[in-house]
C-alpha positions as CSV (number, residue, x, y, z in Angstrom):
1,X,124.8,85.3,103.6
2,X,125.2,84.3,100.0
3,X,121.8,85.8,99.2
4,X,122.6,88.9,101.1
5,X,125.5,89.6,98.8
6,X,123.0,90.0,96.0
7,X,121.3,92.9,97.8
8,X,124.5,94.4,99.3
9,X,124.1,97.5,97.1
10,X,120.7,98.2,98.7
11,X,122.0,97.5,102.2
12,X,125.1,99.6,101.6
13,X,122.9,102.5,100.4
14,X,120.6,102.3,103.4
15,X,123.6,102.3,105.8
16,X,125.1,105.2,103.9
17,X,121.9,107.3,104.2
18,X,121.8,106.7,108.0
19,X,125.5,107.5,108.4
20,X,125.2,110.7,106.3
21,X,122.2,111.8,108.4
22,X,124.2,111.3,111.6
23,X,127.2,113.3,110.2
24,X,124.8,116.1,109.2
25,X,123.3,116.3,112.7
26,X,126.6,116.1,114.7
27,X,129.0,118.0,112.4
28,X,128.5,121.6,111.6
29,X,129.1,122.9,108.1
30,X,129.3,119.4,106.7
31,X,127.2,120.0,103.5
32,X,130.2,119.7,101.2
33,X,131.4,116.6,102.8
34,X,128.0,114.9,102.8
35,X,127.5,115.8,99.1
36,X,130.9,114.4,98.1
37,X,130.3,111.3,100.3
38,X,126.9,110.8,98.6
39,X,128.6,110.7,95.2
40,X,131.3,108.3,96.5
41,X,128.5,106.0,97.9
42,X,126.9,105.9,94.4
43,X,130.2,105.1,92.8
44,X,130.7,102.2,95.3
45,X,127.2,101.1,94.5
46,X,128.0,101.1,90.8
47,X,130.9,98.7,91.4
48,X,128.7,96.5,93.6
49,X,126.1,96.4,90.8
50,X,128.7,95.4,88.2
51,X,129.2,92.2,90.2
52,X,125.6,91.2,89.8
53,X,125.7,91.0,86.0
54,X,127.2,87.6,86.1
55,X,124.9,86.2,88.8
56,X,122.1,83.7,88.0
57,X,118.4,84.7,88.3
58,X,117.5,84.4,92.0
59,X,114.4,85.3,94.1
60,X,114.8,86.3,97.7
61,X,112.7,87.2,100.8
62,X,109.9,84.7,100.3
63,X,110.0,85.1,96.5
64,X,109.2,88.8,96.8
65,X,112.5,90.2,95.5
66,X,114.1,89.3,92.2
67,X,117.7,89.6,91.1
68,X,118.1,89.0,87.3
69,X,119.9,90.6,84.4
70,X,117.2,93.2,83.8
71,X,117.2,94.4,87.4
72,X,121.0,94.5,87.4
73,X,121.1,96.6,84.2
74,X,118.4,99.0,85.2
75,X,120.0,99.5,88.7
76,X,123.2,100.3,86.8
77,X,121.4,102.9,84.7
78,X,119.7,104.4,87.9
79,X,123.1,104.6,89.7
80,X,125.1,106.1,86.8
81,X,122.2,108.6,86.3
82,X,122.3,109.6,90.0
83,X,126.1,110.1,89.8
84,X,125.9,112.4,86.8
85,X,122.9,114.3,88.1
86,X,124.8,115.1,91.4
87,X,128.0,116.0,89.6
88,X,126.3,118.4,87.2
89,X,124.1,120.2,89.7
90,X,126.4,120.9,92.7
91,X,127.3,124.4,91.5
92,X,123.7,125.2,90.8
93,X,122.7,124.3,94.3
94,X,125.3,126.6,95.8
95,X,124.4,129.6,93.6
96,X,120.6,129.2,94.3
97,X,121.4,128.8,98.0
98,X,119.7,125.4,98.4
99,X,122.9,123.5,99.1
100,X,121.9,121.8,102.3
101,X,122.6,118.5,103.9
102,X,119.1,117.2,103.4
103,X,119.4,117.4,99.6
104,X,121.8,114.6,98.8
105,X,120.3,112.4,101.5
106,X,116.8,112.8,99.9
107,X,118.3,112.0,96.5
108,X,119.8,108.8,97.9
109,X,116.5,107.9,99.6
110,X,114.6,108.2,96.4
111,X,117.2,106.1,94.5
112,X,116.9,103.4,97.2
113,X,113.2,103.3,96.6
114,X,113.8,102.9,92.9
115,X,116.2,100.0,93.4
116,X,113.5,98.3,95.5
117,X,110.9,98.9,92.8
118,X,113.2,97.5,90.1
119,X,113.7,94.2,91.9
120,X,110.2,93.8,93.3
121,X,108.4,90.6,92.5
122,X,105.5,91.3,94.9
123,X,102.9,94.0,95.0
124,X,103.7,95.0,98.6
125,X,107.5,95.2,98.0
126,X,106.8,97.3,94.9
127,X,104.5,99.7,96.7
128,X,107.0,100.1,99.5
129,X,109.7,101.1,97.0
130,X,107.3,103.4,95.2
131,X,106.4,105.3,98.3
132,X,110.0,105.6,99.5
133,X,110.8,107.1,96.1
134,X,107.8,109.4,96.1
135,X,108.1,110.7,99.6
136,X,111.6,112.0,98.9
137,X,110.5,113.5,95.6
138,X,107.6,115.5,97.3
139,X,110.2,117.3,99.4
140,X,112.7,117.7,96.6
141,X,110.1,119.4,94.3
142,X,109.5,122.1,96.9
143,X,113.1,122.2,98.2
144,X,113.6,125.9,97.3
145,X,111.3,127.2,100.0
146,X,111.9,130.9,99.1
147,X,110.5,130.3,95.6
148,X,106.7,130.3,95.3
149,X,106.8,128.2,92.1
150,X,108.9,125.5,93.9
151,X,106.4,125.3,96.8
152,X,103.5,125.2,94.3
153,X,105.1,122.5,92.3
154,X,105.8,120.4,95.4
155,X,102.1,120.7,96.5
156,X,100.8,119.9,93.0
157,X,103.0,116.8,92.8
158,X,102.1,115.7,96.3
159,X,98.3,116.0,95.8
160,X,98.2,114.3,92.4
161,X,100.8,111.7,93.3
162,X,98.8,110.8,96.5
163,X,95.7,110.4,94.3
164,X,97.5,108.1,91.9
165,X,99.0,106.1,94.7
166,X,95.6,105.6,96.2
167,X,94.3,104.3,92.9
168,X,97.3,102.0,92.5
169,X,96.9,100.7,96.0
170,X,93.2,100.0,95.3
171,X,94.3,98.1,92.2
172,X,96.7,96.0,94.3
173,X,93.9,95.2,96.8
174,X,91.7,94.0,93.9
175,X,94.4,91.8,92.5
176,X,95.0,90.3,96.0
177,X,91.3,89.8,96.5
178,X,90.9,87.9,93.2
179,X,94.2,86.1,92.9
180,X,94.7,85.3,96.6
181,X,98.3,86.5,96.6
182,X,100.4,89.6,96.1
183,X,103.4,87.6,94.6
184,X,103.8,88.0,90.9
185,X,104.6,84.3,90.3
186,X,101.6,83.1,92.4
187,X,99.3,85.5,90.6
188,X,100.5,84.1,87.3
189,X,99.8,80.5,88.5
190,X,96.2,81.4,89.6
191,X,95.4,83.7,86.7
192,X,93.3,81.2,84.7
193,X,90.7,80.9,87.4
194,X,90.1,84.7,87.9
195,X,90.9,86.3,84.5
196,X,88.0,88.7,84.3
197,X,88.2,89.9,88.0
198,X,91.8,90.9,87.6
199,X,91.3,93.2,84.6
200,X,89.9,96.0,86.8
201,X,92.9,95.7,89.2
202,X,95.3,95.9,86.2
203,X,93.6,99.1,85.0
204,X,94.0,100.9,88.4
205,X,97.7,99.9,88.7
206,X,98.4,101.0,85.2
207,X,96.8,104.4,86.1
208,X,99.3,104.8,89.0
209,X,102.3,103.7,86.9
210,X,101.2,105.9,83.9
211,X,101.3,108.9,86.4
212,X,104.9,108.1,87.4
213,X,106.1,108.2,83.8
214,X,103.8,111.1,83.0
215,X,101.9,109.4,80.2
216,X,98.8,111.1,78.8
217,X,96.1,111.5,80.3
218,X,98.0,111.3,83.6
219,X,100.6,113.9,82.6
220,X,99.0,117.0,84.1
221,X,101.6,117.4,86.9
222,X,104.7,117.3,84.7
223,X,104.9,120.8,83.1
224,X,104.2,122.7,86.3
225,X,106.5,120.5,88.4
226,X,109.3,120.6,85.9
227,X,109.1,124.4,85.6
228,X,108.6,125.1,89.3
229,X,111.2,122.7,90.8
230,X,114.8,123.7,91.1
231,X,116.6,122.6,87.8
232,X,118.7,120.2,89.7
233,X,115.5,118.4,90.8
234,X,113.9,118.7,87.3
235,X,116.8,116.7,85.8
236,X,116.3,114.1,88.4
237,X,112.5,113.9,87.7
238,X,113.2,113.7,84.0
239,X,115.4,110.6,84.1
240,X,115.4,108.4,87.2
241,X,111.7,107.8,88.1
242,X,110.9,107.0,84.5
243,X,113.6,104.3,84.3
244,X,112.3,102.7,87.6
245,X,108.6,102.9,86.6
246,X,109.2,101.5,83.1
247,X,111.0,98.5,84.7
248,X,108.1,97.9,87.0
249,X,105.7,98.1,84.1
250,X,107.7,95.4,82.2
251,X,107.8,93.1,85.2
252,X,104.2,93.7,86.2
253,X,102.7,93.2,82.7
254,X,105.0,90.4,81.4
255,X,105.3,88.2,84.5
256,X,101.9,87.8,86.2
257,X,99.7,89.1,83.4
258,X,101.2,88.0,80.1
259,X,98.2,85.7,79.6
260,X,95.9,88.8,79.8
261,X,97.8,90.6,77.0
262,X,94.6,91.2,75.0
263,X,93.2,93.2,78.0
264,X,96.2,95.4,78.8
265,X,97.7,95.8,75.3
266,X,94.9,98.1,74.3
267,X,95.5,100.3,77.3
268,X,99.2,100.6,76.7
269,X,98.7,101.3,73.0
270,X,96.2,104.1,73.9
271,X,98.6,105.6,76.4
272,X,101.4,105.4,73.8
273,X,99.5,107.1,71.0
274,X,98.0,109.8,73.3
275,X,101.4,110.6,74.8
276,X,103.2,110.7,71.4
277,X,100.6,113.0,69.9
278,X,99.9,115.3,72.9
279,X,103.6,115.6,73.8
280,X,104.5,116.6,70.3
281,X,101.7,119.1,69.8
282,X,101.6,120.7,73.3
283,X,105.3,121.6,73.3
284,X,105.0,123.8,70.2
285,X,103.7,126.8,72.2
286,X,106.1,126.6,75.1
287,X,108.6,129.4,75.9
288,X,110.2,127.9,79.0
289,X,112.8,125.3,78.3
290,X,111.9,123.2,81.3
291,X,108.2,123.1,80.4
292,X,109.2,122.2,76.8
293,X,111.3,119.3,78.1
294,X,108.3,118.2,80.2
295,X,106.1,117.8,77.1
296,X,109.1,116.3,75.3
297,X,109.5,113.7,78.0
298,X,105.7,112.8,77.7
299,X,106.3,112.2,73.9
300,X,109.4,110.1,74.6
301,X,107.6,108.0,77.1
302,X,105.0,107.4,74.4
303,X,107.7,105.8,72.3
304,X,108.9,103.7,75.2
305,X,105.3,102.4,75.8
306,X,105.0,101.6,72.0
307,X,107.8,99.1,72.4
308,X,106.2,97.8,75.6
309,X,102.8,97.2,73.9
310,X,104.3,94.8,71.4
311,X,104.2,91.8,73.8
312,X,107.6,90.3,72.9
313,X,111.2,90.2,74.2
314,X,112.2,92.4,71.2
315,X,109.7,95.0,72.3
316,X,111.0,95.0,75.8
317,X,114.5,95.3,74.6
318,X,113.7,98.2,72.3
319,X,112.0,100.1,75.2
320,X,115.0,99.5,77.5
321,X,117.4,100.7,74.7
322,X,115.2,103.7,74.2
323,X,115.3,104.8,77.9
324,X,119.1,104.1,78.0
325,X,119.7,106.6,75.2
326,X,117.0,109.0,76.5
327,X,119.0,109.2,79.8
328,X,122.0,110.6,78.0
329,X,120.0,113.0,75.9
330,X,118.3,114.5,78.9
331,X,121.5,114.6,80.9
332,X,123.2,116.6,78.1
333,X,120.3,119.0,77.7
334,X,120.0,119.9,81.4
335,X,123.8,120.1,81.7
336,X,123.6,122.8,79.0
337,X,120.8,124.6,81.0
338,X,123.2,124.6,84.1
339,X,125.7,126.5,81.9
340,X,123.3,129.4,81.3
341,X,124.3,131.5,84.3
342,X,125.1,135.2,84.5
343,X,125.7,137.3,87.6
344,X,124.4,134.5,89.9
345,X,121.2,134.1,88.0
346,X,120.2,131.1,85.8
347,X,118.2,131.5,82.6
348,X,115.7,129.0,81.3
349,X,113.6,130.6,78.5
350,X,114.0,129.8,74.8
351,X,114.6,133.6,74.2
352,X,117.7,133.4,76.5
353,X,119.4,131.2,73.9
354,X,119.2,134.0,71.2
355,X,122.5,134.1,69.3
356,X,124.2,131.8,71.8
357,X,126.5,130.5,69.0
358,X,128.1,134.0,68.6
359,X,129.5,134.0,72.2
360,X,129.6,130.3,73.2
361,X,130.2,128.2,70.1
362,X,131.1,124.9,72.0
363,X,128.0,125.1,74.2
364,X,125.9,125.8,71.1
365,X,127.4,122.8,69.3
366,X,126.5,120.6,72.3
367,X,122.9,121.9,72.2
368,X,122.8,121.3,68.5
369,X,123.8,117.7,68.8
370,X,121.4,117.1,71.7
371,X,118.4,118.7,70.0
372,X,119.1,116.9,66.7
373,X,119.2,113.6,68.7
374,X,116.0,114.4,70.6
375,X,114.4,115.1,67.2
376,X,115.6,111.7,65.9
377,X,117.9,113.0,63.2
378,X,120.4,110.3,61.9
379,X,123.1,109.3,62.6
380,X,122.8,110.5,66.3
381,X,121.8,108.2,69.1
382,X,118.2,109.5,69.3
383,X,117.6,108.2,65.7
384,X,118.6,104.7,66.7
385,X,116.4,104.8,69.8
386,X,113.3,105.5,67.7
387,X,114.5,103.1,64.9
388,X,114.6,100.1,67.3
389,X,111.0,101.0,68.5
390,X,109.7,101.2,65.0
391,X,111.4,97.9,64.1
392,X,109.8,96.1,67.0
393,X,106.3,97.6,66.3
394,X,106.5,96.8,62.5
395,X,107.6,93.2,63.1
396,X,104.3,92.7,65.0
397,X,102.4,94.4,62.1
398,X,101.2,97.2,64.3
399,X,101.5,99.7,61.4
400,X,99.0,102.3,62.7
401,X,101.2,102.7,65.9
402,X,104.3,103.1,63.7
403,X,102.6,105.7,61.5
404,X,101.5,107.8,64.5
405,X,105.0,107.6,66.0
406,X,106.5,108.8,62.7
407,X,104.1,111.7,62.4
408,X,104.6,112.8,66.0
409,X,108.4,112.7,65.3
410,X,107.9,115.1,62.4
411,X,105.8,117.5,64.5
412,X,108.3,117.3,67.4
413,X,111.2,118.1,65.1
414,X,109.6,121.6,64.6
415,X,110.2,122.8,68.2
416,X,113.6,121.3,68.4
417,X,114.6,123.0,65.1
418,X,113.1,126.3,66.3
419,X,115.5,126.3,69.3
420,X,118.4,125.6,67.0
421,X,117.3,128.5,64.8
422,X,117.2,130.8,67.9
423,X,120.7,129.7,68.9
424,X,122.3,130.2,65.5
425,X,120.3,132.8,63.6
426,X,118.9,135.3,66.2
427,X,120.8,138.3,67.6
428,X,122.9,137.7,70.7
429,X,121.2,138.6,74.0
430,X,123.5,137.4,76.8
431,X,127.1,136.4,77.3
432,X,127.1,133.8,80.1
433,X,129.7,132.9,82.7
434,X,130.8,129.4,81.7
435,X,133.5,128.8,84.3
436,X,131.5,126.0,85.9
437,X,132.7,123.1,88.0
438,X,134.5,120.1,86.6
439,X,131.6,117.7,87.3
440,X,129.2,119.7,85.1
441,X,131.7,119.8,82.3
442,X,132.4,116.1,82.6
443,X,128.6,115.3,82.5
444,X,128.1,117.5,79.5
445,X,131.1,116.2,77.6
446,X,130.5,112.5,78.3
447,X,126.8,112.5,77.5
448,X,127.3,114.6,74.3
449,X,130.1,112.3,73.1
450,X,127.9,109.2,73.7
451,X,125.1,110.7,71.6
452,X,127.5,111.7,68.9
453,X,129.6,108.5,68.5
454,X,126.8,106.0,69.3
455,X,126.4,105.2,65.5
456,X,130.0,103.9,65.3
457,X,129.2,100.8,67.4
458,X,125.4,100.7,68.1
459,X,125.5,96.9,68.5
460,X,127.3,97.1,71.9
461,X,124.2,98.3,73.7
462,X,122.0,95.9,71.8
463,X,124.2,93.0,72.8
464,X,123.8,93.9,76.4
465,X,120.1,94.5,76.2
466,X,119.5,91.3,74.2
467,X,120.4,89.3,77.3
468,X,117.1,90.7,78.9
469,X,114.5,88.0,78.3
470,X,111.3,87.9,80.2
471,X,109.1,85.6,78.0
C-alpha cells in the first residue's frame, strides 16, 4: 500500500477516466460537466504529484516503474500543461462545434499514457504508455469530422505514427534478443557482453522517439497535422507529447546505454543539427501560423536534443529547463491564436495579424513578448533557455554544435520579427471579438508574465532542475 501511494496519481486518473465515461453515457447534455470535472481531476493530480517531490527514488512492479525526482517534475509539467490547455481551449471547442464528451476523456487518456512513459523503467511498460498516448492522439487529430483537413491530418498522423511504432517495437525486440531482458537496469548490467548487437536496436528506438518529438528527418507529419488539427489539439501536440518523449529519451539513453554513448551521441548530434537548421529555414516561407509553429517546434526540439547529446547531468538539466520554458512560450502563443475570433470564425494566417496593434494593443504586446522570447531575445525567458543549452554544449567543447545553434537562432529570428512587423507596421485588417472566457485570459496572462519576469529570478528553476541527476 505504501508503494501504491507513489502511483496514486495514475490510479486516480484511470478511475477518473472511467467515471467520466459512465457519466457521459448515462447523463444527457453532460459535456460541460465532464469538461469541468476533467480540469478538476488534473488539479487534484497536480496536488498528488507535489507530494512525490520529497519521496526517495523507488522502483515498483518488478523494477519496471520508477519514481524519482525527474519523473515527479516532468509529471508536474505534463499536468500543469494539460490544465492550461483545457482552460484556454474550451471556448474554441464550443464555437467550432466539437465540444463533445469524448474530447476531455481522450485528452486525459493521452496524459495517462504520458505519465506511464515518464516513469517507465522497462521497454514493455514504456511501449504500453506510448501506445495509450498515441491512440488518443490519432482520434484527437481528426476530431473535427466535418473538416477535410482534420480528417486528413488524423490519417497522416496515424499512418506515419504506426510506421514509427513498428520500427520502435522492432528495436525493442532486438534489444531484448541481445540483452535477454526488457528492464533498463538489467540491460545496463548485461551491456558489456553484447555491445555491438544492441547498437542496431538503439537506432530503431531512436527513430521512433525522434518521430514523437518531430525531429528531422522524422518531422514530415508535423506541419500538416498542426495545420489540419483543431487548434485546441495543435496546442496539445505542440507541448505535452514532446515533454514525455524527451523524458523517455533521457531515461533510455542515460540508464541502460550510457556506456554506449559513442554510438548514440553521433545520432543525437545529427538529429539536433538537422532539426535546428531545417526548422529555421523551412519556416521562412510559411503563411499559416500553425504550420510556422510546427517548423518552429522542430527547431526548438533541435536545441533540446543538443543538450541531451552532451552526455552529462548538466546537459540533461539544460534540456529539461529548455522544455519547461518552451511550454510557456507555446502556451502563450496559442492562447493568442484563440483570441483571433470574429463572427464565430477563427483566423490563423500571418496576414490576419496585419495592424493588430491598432485595434488590440494588449494582445499585440503579448504576441510581441512571446515572439521575442521564441527568437531568443534577452532578457526574456527564451534567451535563458538557449543560453543554458549553449553553456552545456560549450563546456564539453562541442563548438561546432554551438555555432550551428547560434546561426539557426539568427535565421529563425527573421520569421519571428516578420510577424512583429506585420502586427505593428501593416495596415489594420480585422477587429476581433476579444470577450473570451476567463480560462483563456488566465492562461495567456500567466504564461506571458512568466516569460517576461523570468530574468528577475532565473535561478529558481535551475535550483529545482539541478536536483535531477541521472549519472
